[in-house]
N, C-alpha and C positions, 0 to 999 in steps of 0.2 A: 456426281458426288455432293451430296449436302454437308455443308461444313458445319460448325459450330457457330451458335450467334453470337454467343459471347465473343468468341474467335476473332469473328469476322468483322465485331463491331471493334474491338481492339485494332485490328488492322487498318480499318478505315480511320482511326482516330491518329494512327502512325502516317499514312500518309498525306493526311488534312495536316496534320502538323509539320511534316516535311515540307510542303506545300508553302506553308505560311512563312517557316523561315527562310525557304528561299527567296518569296517575294519580300521578306525583309532585306536581304542580302544587296536583291536589286534596288532597294529602295538605296540601300548604304552604296552601291556601287555608282548609283546617279549621283548621288549627293559628294560622292568621294570625288568623281571625274570634274565635275562642276568646278570645285576647291582647287582641284590640284591644277587645272586648263587658266585658273588666275593666278594661283601662287606658286605652283611648282614647288609647293612645300610638303613632305609626308608626313608632317603632323597632324594633317587632318583623316590620317589613318585611324587617329585614335577615336572618330566618329563611330568606329564598331561598338566602343563601349555604349555607345548610346540603346544601342538593339540586343548587344551581347550577356550584359548584367541582367536585365528582366527575362529575356530567353531561358538563361541560367538557372535564374531564381524558382522561374514557373513549373519550368519542365526538367529542367535537371542538367546533371553534365553531359550526356552526350547530346543534347540539344545544344546546347552552347559550343562543342566542340564541331558539331556541325556547321554551324553557323559562322563558326570563327574559320570552318574551313572553308565556306566561301567567299568570307572578304579576302581571306589571304590570296585565293586567287583571284579573284577582282580587283585586289591593288596590285598584284604581280602584272597583271593583264592592263593595269591602267598607265603603272611606269614603264612594263615593256613596250608600249606602241606610243608612248611619248617620245619627243624629240630632245629629253632633258639629258644630262649626264649622270642622271643618280642611277648607282649601283642597283638591281633589284636585288641582290645577294649580299649587302653591304651590311655591315653589324649593325646599324641601327634598325636594321630593317630585322636582322635575325632577334634582335632585342625584341623588337617591338611584337616579334610573334612571341617571342618567350612571353615578355610580360602578361599579354592579354591571356596566353594558356594559362599560365599563373593565375591571373584573374579567376580564371573561368572556374581551376580546379580550385581556388578558395572560395567563390563564391555557390558553387557543388556542396563543397566540405561544410560551407555554412547553413546553407540551404538542409543538406541532410541531418547535420546539429538540430537546428530550429524544429525540423521536422520530429525528428526521435523525443526533443523536449516538448514539444506540443504532442507529439501521441502520449507521451508518460503522463504529460499534464492531466489529458482528457482521460485518460485509462485509473490517472490519480482521481480526478474527477468523479468518472462512473463508480470507482470504487469507494466514492465519499458517498456520494447519491445510493451506492448499496448497503453500506455501511448507515447511514441514516434509514434506511427502508429497513433495515433490520433491527436497527436500535427504535424504530419505531414498533415494527412488529411486536419484541420482544415486551416493549413498555406494555402495549398492548396486551401480550399472553400473559403478563406477569399481573396486569391491572386485572385482569378476569379472573387470572388463577387466584388474586388477592382475595376477588369478591366471592370467588364460590367458596374459596377458604372462610372467610368472614361467615358465610350464608351456611355450611358446614356445621361450622365453630355456633352460629348462634343456634342452629337445629340442634346439634349435641348438646348446648346448656340448658335449650328448653326442655329438652328431650332429660338429660340430669334435674334439671329443678323439679319437673311434673314426678320426677318419679323418687327425688327427697320429700316432693309437698306430698306424694302418695303416703312416700315412707312414714313421714312427719302424722300425715292424717290418720293412717293405720294405727300407730303407736299410741295417738292422744283415744282415739276410740279405743282401743286397746285398756289404756290407762284408767278412760272414765268410764266404760263398761264394767273395771273390775271395783270400783267406788259407788257405781250406783247399784250393782249386786249387793255390794252391803247395806248401802239406803235402803232401797227396798226390800231388801229381806228384813230388817230391824223396822221399819214401817210395817211392813208386813204383822210381825209378832206382836209391836207395839196395839195393832189394830185391834187384837184379840181381847187386850186388857181393857177396851171402854164400849160402853154401851153405843152400836151402832145411830142413836139419834144423838147423842151427845155432842157438844161444841169439839173437845178433845180429838174426835173421831171423824170429821167432819174434816177438821187440820189436818190429821192423817190421812185422808182420802186424797183433798186437794193435793198435800207432798205428793202422794202415790202415784197420783196423775199426772203431775208434771216430770214425776221421773219418768215413768212410763213415754210421755211426751220427748222429753230429751235424749231416751234410750233411742228413738226415732231417727235422731241426728245423726247419731253416731251411725245408726246403719246406713245413713248416706254418706257418711264419710269412710267405710268402708266398702261402700259401693264405687267411690269412686277411687278408694286406692285398690281394687277388684280385690278386694280380701273379704268380701261379704258370703255368709252361709244363706241360702233360700233354705228354709226348711217347715212345714207342716208342723203347727202345735194347737194348742187346744184354744178355739176362737169364741166367744161369747157374740152370737149375732145379734142380740139385741144392744149391745154395747157398739156394735160398729156399726150400726144401721143408727143410731144415735148421732155419732159422729157424724156422719155422712149426712144425714138430715140436717145439722147444723152449717155443714157448707153448704148444701142446699138453698137455705136460707138466706144466704150470705148472696148466691149465685143467680137463682132464678129470679125473671122478674116480678115485680109486683102483682102483676094480673096472673099471676098461677102462683095458689094457696097448696103450700103441702102440707098433709095432714098423716099420723102413725098412728098405729094402737101396736105395743108391742106387749103381748099378750101370751108368749112363751114361758112353759113353767121350766123347760130344760133346754135354754138356746147355746148349749152347748156343741160346734161341730169342729171334727181334725181336719185341718185344712191350713191355706196359706192367706193371712191376713191382706195382704196386697191383693193377690188375684181376686179374692171377697169382694173387695171394695170395689177393684175395677167392674165386674162384673154386675151388681147393684148399680155403681153409675154410669156405666154403659144404657144401661134400660131407661134409667131417669133422665140422661140427656136426650135419648128419643125421643121421651115421653112430652118433653121441655119444647122442643123441636117441632114436633105432632099438635104442639096449644099456641102456634103465636100470638092467638087476639086471646089466649088466658084461657084459665080452666083449674082445674085440683088434680094434684097428684098424690096418691094415698100408699102409703105403705104399711102393711100388717103381718105380724109373726105368728105365729099360734105353733102347739105341736100336734100332731097329729100321729097314727098309728096307720099304717099301710099294709094291706094281705095280698094274696094272690090274685082275688078280685078286681083290686084295684089294679092289678097288672093287667092283667087280660081284655080290661076294657078302655085302658090306653094304649096299650102296646109300647110302656116304655119296658126299657130292661134296666131292675134295680131289683136289691135285696129285700124282702118283706123285714118290717120293722119299725122301729119308731123316730121320725123325722121330724125336723124344723119346715115348716113352712111359711114361704116368704112371697107375699102376694102384693105385687106393686103394680096399681092401677092409674090410670089416665083419661081424663073425658075427652078425649082429641076424637077425631072422624073415623076412629077405627080402621082396621086392615082388612082389603077385600079377600073374600076366603082364597082365592086362586094364589093369591100372594102368600097366603097364611102357610100353604105348602111348601114353599122356599124363604122364608124370611130366615132361617139360620146355615143358609147355604153363601161358603164363602163368596163375597165381591157380589152381590145380590144386595141391590139398593133401591130404592123408589124415591132417593133423595136426587135434586138437579145436581148438574154436572159441578164439580168440585166441593160438595156441601157434604160428599161420602165416599168412601170405596167398598163399603158392604162388606168390612170385616168385623162390626162392631158388636152386634148380634152372633158371630160365627165363631167370635173370642168367646164370648158369654156362656153358649153351647159349649165350647172346648172344657172352661174352668168347671160350669158346675159335672163335666162329667168325670174331669180328672176328679172331683173330689165324691164320686160315686153316690151323685142324684142325680137329678134329671128337672127337666124346665117344661116348663107346656106353655100356650098360650091360647086365648081366647077373645074376639072381639067381636063387638057389633058394631055395622056403619049407622056413620053419626050420634053414638052412642058412648065408644071409646074401647082401650084396652086393656088385658090383663094378663101378667104374666107373673107365674107362680113357680117359684123353682125350692126345691127339695132335696135338704140336705140330710145325711143321717147324724141321727145323734148319737156323743160318744160316752156319756154316763145319764142317768136317772136322777141324779141330784134336783131337790126342788127347792126354788128360790126367788124371792119378788122382789130384788136387788139387784145390783149391776155386780155385786161383788160376790164369787164363789164360795158356797157354803163347801169347806174341806171336810173330808174323812178321816175322823184320827184312829181307827180301828183298820190296819193294814191285813191283809190275807187273813184274816178271821183274828185268832188268837194270837198268830205270830209275828215277830217283830223283825224285821229284814233287818240284816245287818249291811252298813254301806262304809265302805271303806272311801276316803276323802283324801285325794293327794295333789297336792297344791302349794307351789312354794312362795305365795303371798300367803302369810299367817293370818291375816285379817281376814281376807276373803274366806280360806278355809274355816276359819273359826266361827264366821258368818252361815256359810254352808251348813256345816255342824251344828249350832243351836238352831237353822231352820228346820232341818232332819229329826230333830230330838225332839220338837214340837208338834210335829209330825207322827211321834212314837217311834220311830227307828232309831237301833242302835247303832252307835259312827265311831269310828276308829278314824285318825288324821295321820297321816304325815307331809313333813314339808319340805323332804330332800329324797332324790332318787335312792339313793342308798337307805335312810330310814326305811323308805315304803319297801323297798324289797326286803329288807331284813323282815319288817312287822309282817309282809305277806305270807313270807317261807314260813314264818311259824303259826300263824293263825287262817291261812285262806282256806282250809275247810268249814271255819265258822261264817266266814263273808258271804255273803249272795251278791253284792255288785259291787264295781271298782268305780267310782269318778276321777276322772283323767283330767284335769287341766293341759288343752293344747299347747299352750305357750309357756312346758316348762322350760326352763335355761339351760340345762345342761344336755338332755336325750328328747327328741323331739317323743309324740306324744306314742305316736306309731311304734317306734322303737323302744317304749318304754313297756307297750301293750304286746308285744312280741319276747320280751323278756318275763315279763308275768304269765304269757301262754305257757311259756317253756317250764315254770313252777308249778301251772294248774294250766293242763289244755282244755278245762273246760270252763276258765273265767270267762265272767261276764263283765263286761265294762261298756261304761257311757263315758263319752267324752263332752268336756265343757268347751266351747269355743265361740271365738267375736269374730276371728281373724282366718279359718281354716280354709282355703279354696279347696274346689273341687277336686282336683287329683287325691289331695291329702285325704280328704272325707272316703273318694271314692279308694282308695289305696286302705287305708284303716277299717273300711266295712268288709272291703274283701278279704283281710287276715282275721274278719270275725269279729268288729267291734259291732256291740247290738244298736248302737243309733249313739247323736249327740243333742245337746241342749245348746241353747245361745244365749250369753251373755247380753246384758242383764235378765236373771229370771226372778219369778214371785216363787213363794213357799209351794204353792199349787202346782205350777208350771213344773216343777223339779219332780214334787212328788208323784204326777202323771206321767212325769218322759220314765224312770226309774221306773214303777208300774208296768208301761209300756215293754221297757227293756229287758224287764225281770220273766215276762207273760212271752215274750220274743224268743226268748231263750228256753223256757221250758217247753214254747211251742216246736223247737226247734229240735230238744231232746226226746 
């Protein structure tokens, strides 16, 4: 039968301990026998304390009693065998045994108390160590949580700050656009009173250009605030290209000559200014890359009438009519005919790695197509490349300047009645004056209550309603729905500078004819109203 190893080890220790105690008692026997044979005094029995105390202290009460028992046996044996008259069971002997027993008990008690104290001290030390460990962990956890809270607070503070900056930027842009609407509106009206060749006209023209450039800053602010409205408007292609040429003259190397010939008699197209700028700049930058040793880059504009014959010969998809033709030519090495087949495909590029991803001309193609136009490319190796962009004209006005010529007679002999609703009195009065100078009949209201009351009485004579989207009491959409209750066929145009896409989308779904972005000039306002009225008539 196999015994438990631990049990076997304990039993072995007990046997060895007992043997060691017996050996100590034998040493005591030898020492006591020698001392007693010389002196015949029992006092040497006290020699048993020499081993009794350390044995009891080291191994406990049982070991001490065992050693004491051995010593008493040897003492009795020595006294019994001696020829002395000392009695084995004398009172002194009994007292000696009792004294040694008491000493063993006392030593065992002290030992037990010492072990208990030592154990408590060790346990307390362990507890203190654990406490210190827990304290360190707690401090580390608190430190980590504090850092996490600080980081979270910094993140929240940053988000709140950016949100506040965005709101501030949006608010500043909104207020600035209101003022710019007044400035550009009256500047436009004053320009009608001066000769285009006079110095005063030139001063006003400079004010107008600076105002338009400043309005671009507000668009950037609104983009930062995520409140921008991205819309199509009437774009003067000649003016847009003039601005691009000024940029190219500053950015192109001196080895490249930039030439232009802007001969378009009706340069107006309906489109997005930033998109059209990007399309033309993309082609210009490609031309620059194609002429690292220098050359000439030319931009020309003209008007062309395109019929079905052109459609058949080119294979392009477009509606026949009058177009603005933009020709962009470089004197670079040209493009291989095989490459021309894929030039407008996304991610197709002939540039070295890291120089392009092949999306530039694909984006140009998409922009032109979204403007209901088309683009062609022709190239001769070692002679150059020409891109031609065709964009449909929006009106047939003839002008030699960069200023549009306004049509003062609207819809034949009819004068449209416009109802302007804006709680900003100065802006509403400016719009009223601009419209009156364009031949409109205008009624204004500066509060929701007055507007609803006026519209209830006069809506049968009103052709279109202009609603500012920043009305303080009701949103423009809510106000429009109230007007729709009065007149289900109401035609409305939103005046906006901070409408987000969701508001615009919901308003358009509700039946709003469109919107115009502040700041605007009289011509843009006129075009937007006429387009809104046209859409409404088409819908009817």
